[in-house]
MIVEX-130297 format. One record per residue (C-alpha): residue in one letter; x, y, z. Coordinates in steps of 0.05 Angstrom, whole numbers, plus 5000, padded with zeros to 4 digits. Each point is the difference from the previous one (the first is absolute). Example, Ala and Ser with C-alpha at 12.3 -4.5 7.8 and 13.67 -1.06 7.14 Angstrom:
a524649105156;s502750694987;
This chain:
m791668466259;k494749684955;l499750574950;k494749704955;q495349905058;l501550675031;i498850384936;a493549644989;a497650165070;a502350725000;l496850224935;i492550085007;a495850204940;c492550065003;s494150454985;a493050095024;a497449554945;c505749624967;f506349655021;a506549794969;s506649745027;a505150554998;q505949534993;p503950044935;s497649444955;k505249484984;p501249814927;s496349384977;s504349384995;l496949894932;q502050704976;p506650175033;a502650714993;k505450064947;a507050045029;t501550604957;e493750375022;p499649955076;t493950305034;r499450225072;e495649395013;s505149524971;l505750325039;e495849975065;a498649274988;a507349844983;w503250325061;q494849715047;a501149314971;a507550085009;y499050245072;e495849385016;e505649574972;h505150385043;d503550234936;y501450695027;e504850194944;a494649904948;a494950355045;a504650605007;d501150034925;g492549984988;l498750555050;a505550434971;e496549944932;l493450155033;v502950655028;r500550254928;f492649864990;a497950345065;p505550475023;g495350375048;d497149385034;p502749935071;i497549295006;v504749764945;r505850315039;y497649685065;n499949324967;l506850134969;a502850185069;c497449345027;v503049594944;q506650375002;t500449855075;l498749274988;r505549964948;g504950355048;d500550674965;i499050435062;d502250654967;g495349884941;a494449845048;e500950645039;r500250414935;a493449684979;l497050125068;r502150735001;k496850094931;c493749655024;i499350515056;e501750584954;l494249774955;g495150065058;f499849315033;t499150145074;d497049375030;f505849945048;p496949475046;r499649534940;m507150184980;l503149915069;a496449335009;e501849734931;k503849355010;d503850064934;l502750685021;q502549815069;p507350004978;l499150754990;a497550115071;e506550335023;g501150394936;v499250744987;v493149964968;f496849645059;a503550475048;a497350604962;i493049715003;r500349885074;e502850705014;g495850394950;w493649594993;r495050585001;e504550474959;l501149484946;q492549864996;d498450754994;t505450094947;g497349394962;i492850244997;d502350704977;y504049674945;r493949594978;l495550614999;q505150374957;q500149404952;f492450044994;q500350744987;r504949884943;t495949434971;l493450385003;k502850614964;v496850024931;n500850524945;n503850475047;q494349975050;t502149805069;a496249495040;e497050565042;q497950384937;r496649374976;g495849995064;y504249545043;q500550115075;i506449765032;e500549995075;k501849575060;n495749795059;a505049875056;p495149705052;l497949464950;r506949954967;l496850114932;a502550404941;f494750204949;v500650114925;s492750144985;g497150184933;f493050085027;s496550655015;k501750395062;e493349825030;g500949274983;h507050005029;a497650335065;e494549475006;t505249454989;k504350235058;v494050015046;e497849314977;l506949695008;q500350265071;r493249695015;i501849324973;t506750035037;d496050135064;y495449414984;w506049554987;r503050195067;s493649955041;h496549414966;v505449554971;l506850085034;p501249695069;p499150525055;d507550075012;a501750094926;t501350664963;a497250154931;v505550494981;v506850115032;a501750724983;d504350235058;g506949815025;q506149794962;h496949384968;p493450204968;d496149624948;p502450094928;w496350544961;v494749734952;l499550384935;v492650084981;f499550124925;l493050214978;p500850144926;n495050354955;a496449564950;v505150104944;d506049885044;f496849395032;q499349684932;s507350164983;w502349725067;a495749384994;s502349854929;a507350095019;t499549615065;l494849464987;g500049914925;a494249564976;r497050025070;a499350755000;d492550014987;r498649515056;v503550345058;g497550625036;g505350065053;l506349705028;y504050005065;d507249794991;n503149865068;w507049954972;k499650714973;q495450265056;q495650284945;l492450034991;v496550164935;a492550094992;r495650254945;d494150185045;l499150325068;g495049475022;p500349245007;t506649924965;l503750515042;r497149735064;h501949294981;e507250164981;f501150455060;w498049445047;h505249584966;a505250535019;l497550005073;h499849245002;w507049934973;r502550505051;h497449565056;m502349354967;s507050294993;r500250195074;v498049315024;g504149634947;q494149654966;v497149934930;h492749825008;a496249524957;m497450284935;w492749905020;v501350425062;q503650554962;e494850074946;g494049875045;l502050545049;c501650514947;s493649864961;l496150115064;i501450755000;e497950104927;d492650105016;v498350405062;d494650465026;l501550635040;v496050075064;v500050685033;e499849945076;q496750495048;d506750345013;e500650094924;s505749504995;v499649534940;r500049255008;l501649514943;v495649394993;p501849464949;v493849774964;a497549474951;s502350124929;w500249704931;r505249525028;t495149735051;n494949944944;t505149564964;a501249585062;r492549925011;r499149764929;m505649505010;a496949765065;k493349894967;i502949534948;n505049675048;l506150314968;l502250395062;p506649695024;k499949715069;l503950405051;s505149445007;v501250024925;l500350764995;m504950055057;t504849494972;m500350254928;d506950174975;e501050664965;k499949714930;t493349675012;y497050605035;m502050484945;g498349514944;s494049944954;r495050055058;a503250605034;l493650414998;g496349485040;h505849925050;y500250745012;a492550005010;a500349435051;s505850325037;r496650685006;a493649675022;f503649645056;f503050645027;l493350374994;w497149415040;l505150135054;v498350755000;q492749835008;g501249535059;g502749374969;a497349395035;g498950435062;g492949795014;i497550024929;d494749494986;g501149694932;g493050214980;a500250695033;k496850544959;m503150684988;k496750654983;p502050194929;g505450514999;k501349965075;a506249735034;v498949455051;a500250295070;l505249515026;p507250155022;s505049944944;r504549395005;l505050274949;r505150295048;d499849385044;w501049564939;y505950414972;a503650045067;a499349255009;y502149864928;t506550395008;a501349655067;d498649314969;f503650144935;a506449615012;a496049385017;d494550084948;p500650534946;t493649754966;g495450295054;k496049365010;t502149915072;t498950735015;t493050004971;e497849405040;r503050275064;v497250714994;l493149794976;g499549405045;k497749484949;p503349514952;l500550234928;a494649534976;a494950345047;l502650694983;d499049844926;r492649905013;d499450655041;f504050394948;k495749764942;a493550145038;w502450705017;l502150124928;l493349774971;a496450485047;l503950604976;p496250534961;d500950014925;v504250594981;g498950434939;e504749884942;q500950354934;n494249974951;t495249645047;p492850084976;g495550335051;l505550375037;p499350765011;t504450404953;l502150714991;p496450394944;c505950004952;d504949574962;m506749955034;q506849704998;p505950005048;v504950584993;g507050025027;g498449615063;e496550575036;g492749894981;m495149904943;v499950484941;v493350174968;i500149854926;g492750144986;t493350155033;g495049934943;t497350715012;n502150724995;d494850215052;l504350195060;l493850075043;r498549264990;n507249785004;p505450515022;l505849544980;i503750124935;a505149604961;g506950065032;d497550055072;v503849545047;i495649685054;v504349865062;s494849845053;v492749815009;d496750225066;g506950075030;h502649324977;a506150024955;v499349664932;r506849944967;d498149454950;q494249594973;t500449465053;e499550515057;l494150344967;a496349354986;r501149745070;l497550655031;l493850064958;g498549275010;t499150085075;p492950065030;a501450745016;f498850184926;k493749924958;p498050214929;g496750695003;q503850205063;q503450685001;v507549985016;l505450525010;l506049954953;k506850315010;v502350204930;r506250324970;r498950424937;d506450264968;g503549865066;r495050405042;p496149615052;f492650105011;e493949615025;v493649844963;k493849595013;v497449494950;r494849444999;l502149284991;g497649604941;q499849254992;y504749574959;e496449574949;
């Protein structure tokens, strides 16, 4: 097991606007941690270094010390079980593995396939997993929910008294700890089902399953933690330290846990990480970082299309990320596909991560809108309209997973599916990108705007902080109102609102219907759009 690589690949941290590696930072070689004052970061670095040198005694000692820093972290126990096995302490390894499961780790496919743990294959822990797979998973998620209830109890107020909703969704294998309003939580469940359906019907190969919920070997539960604003800041500070203000969400595949501060782009992005990792785990693959982040960025910005039978269809659309990619293309800074596809994780997540995310999302939106499937490089698109060509996304993903062993970069797959060499596809991709409509972003002069000053609130919408008038006949909004949708389109944060109002469907002076919550009570009101100056 290459633990350092596996931890790096399994821990995904990103937000709708900012990105940061979620790996623990290693101490600088110029400023080593004092031996008498070990930190979690220094202990992580020390045991990993010992592991790489095959010094399993030292690695076990470091992990035993790390247990005292993080007694409730199942991953530390998992690593300890691996190292104890390698040093021949089978009894100690089984004790660590039992504790790992007690603390809620239930990714049994990973555990049973773990090379370092194979000497335990005939032991009591592996036998218990094989015989009681589902029961152990159900017990594990119940334990984790109880831990959250204890953690969220403040000043003798239970988590539920503080407004948290704690429940399980068995068909999706999700357990919710949601600090959002009841209305927001209900909308979240509907949206997660929609994007699961999109993942199954537009991304996965036809014979693949998005969620295995039945039988004796279901997918592990994913705990979805949607904290209120105060608890998110506490969680982010404790988990991410100095990076707390740059991260809006995180999916940790080791812990099977998703955290998001908003019910819009961040939640959609992180939930697709969970779905993607479920599929990767089933097929035994860890896809390239540009694929992971490009796919999961694709679902951040979508429109809802109501069909004649009243079903709702998701349509990924251009966004601030494609604006970024277009600007890069105009000044020849857009990485060529061959370069993007061969980037290692460190380069991809480095100083130009924002541009790499933008290029990756643009590529997958290109596939959704037809890819090279008959698109003329100079073809024009109607602003705000999706190209009426069959999506190539599902074909590409099915081919990529089939080709993965031979070419994990995706270069071969892309040429085979789109029928051209990468150099020609670069030209088509750039021409398509330059023809995309410009999407509204925050504080863009000339854009329509709502007749009030606003700021995001708790991840559910935009709170009114002022209207400049007390005349409710002119403007029925008041400070404290939370705007959650405009003409039926959800607006959970500033990027969603700016993108929506920046489409051709909205003009200054136009009357729009807002869905608003005032003191928790929903109502609808019509207002006229102004213009941002």
